[in-house]
N, C-alpha and C positions, 0 to 999 in steps of 0.2 A: 399633843405631839407636834413638833416643829415640822416645817417644809422638807428638811433634810431627812428627818427620821421617817416621815410618812411613806415614802416610796423606796425605802432602803433594800427591800426584797427584790425589787424591780432593778434598781441600780446594780446590785451584786450579780443578778442574773445576766444583765447586759455586759458586765465586766468580765465575766467568768471565761469566756472563749479567749479574750486578749492575755488574761492572766495565765491560762493554759498555754498559749503560745509563747509567752515569755518563759515560762519553765521548760518548755520543749527546747527553746533557744539556749538556755542554760545547760541543759543535758547534752545538747549538740556540741557545745563548746568544751565540756568536760570530755567528751568522746574524742573530739580533735586533739586535745592536749594528751590524753592516753595513747592515742595512735601515734603521735609524735614521739612520746617517750619510748614506745615499742619499737619504733623504727630506729631511733638512735641506740637503743640497747641492743638490737639485732646487728647493727652496723659494728658495734663495739665487740659483739660476740665473735665475729670473724677475726678480729685482731687479737684477742685475748688467748692466752694459753690456758689460764685457769678459768674454765667456763662455768663451773657450777654456780657461782653467785650471779652471774650474768643470766644464766638460764632461769634461775628462780625469779629474777627480776622480769624477764619475759613472761614467764608463767603468770606472775601477778598482774601484768599489764593485760595479758589475754583474758584473764578472769574479770578484770575491771571493764575491758572492752565489751565482753559479752553480756556482762550485767547491765551496762549503760545501753547497749543496742536493745536489749529487752525493755528497759525502761523508756527508751525513745519510741519503740513500737507502740507500747501501752500508752504513752502520752500523745502520740499522734492519734490513736484511735479515740481516746478520751476528748481530745481538742476537736475532732471531726464530729463526734456526737454532741458536744456542747454547741458547736456552730449549727448543726442540723437542728437542734432543738431550738435555738435562737431564731433560726429562719423560720421555723413552723410557726412560733409566737408572733414574729413580725408579720407574717402573712395574715394573721388573725387581727392585727391592730386595725387594719382596714384602710385608713386614709393615708394616702401616699406621701403627703407633705410630713405627717407624723412619723412614718417609718423613716423617711429620708433624714429628718432630724436625728433620729436614734442612730441610724447608720454612720452618718457623718461624725457625731459626736462620739460614739462608743467603738465603731469598727475602724473608722479612719483617723480617729483621735484629733479631730478638728477642734479648735477653740470655739467659744461661743461667736467671737468676731468672724473667724473664718466661716463658720456655718452659716452666719447671717448674710455675710457677703456673697457666699456661693448660692444661697436660695433667695436672695433679694429682699430680705427682711431685716428689721432692726434687730439688735440683740434682745431687747425686751420681748419683741414678738417670738423670737426663737425660744426664749426661756419659757414663755407661756405655752408654746407648743410641746416643748420638752415636758413640762408639768403634765399637760393633757396625755401626751404619749406614755409618760410613766404610769399615769393612773390606768391607762388602757392595759398595758402590760401587767400591771399588778392585779387587775380584775381577771385577766386571762390565767395568770399563774394561780390565783385563788379558786378559779373554777376547775383548773386542771387538778389541783390538790384535792378538792372536794370529790371529783370524779374518782381519782385514785383511791381515796378513803371509803367510797361508797361500796357496800357489798353487792356482788353480782346478783342480779335477779334471776332465779331459775323458773321456768315455765314447766308445768307438768303436762305432759302430752300423751 
């Protein structure tokens, strides 16, 4: 297994909240556009004599807006849950400098060079710390997975 494949689960886990945030931003932009369309259509409605076509456009905009607002609400909740889970795992990593490498690289989108400069290490040292941190995250995720799969033990009392 190559170094890139070795900790792929940890990498995916650490990228998940940022990907959710990007999806949320896309939905927010779609909502903004639909609201603009609804406002333009509503303004036109006041000037038009034949309103049935414009009214159906307003209705379709309203349906799209309501749908997107629900998607955004769900996406915000999902994003928050991902972030909370990530924070819980990062607290378990233990060593502060390992957590900082992960936060700078995955949450702040720093490059290796920026992370090294910020932390006062060489890029090579940062990459070693990153590998060590990924190994810890991988261990934590595997441990959580085993705990979730283990049947609950019941005591007869």
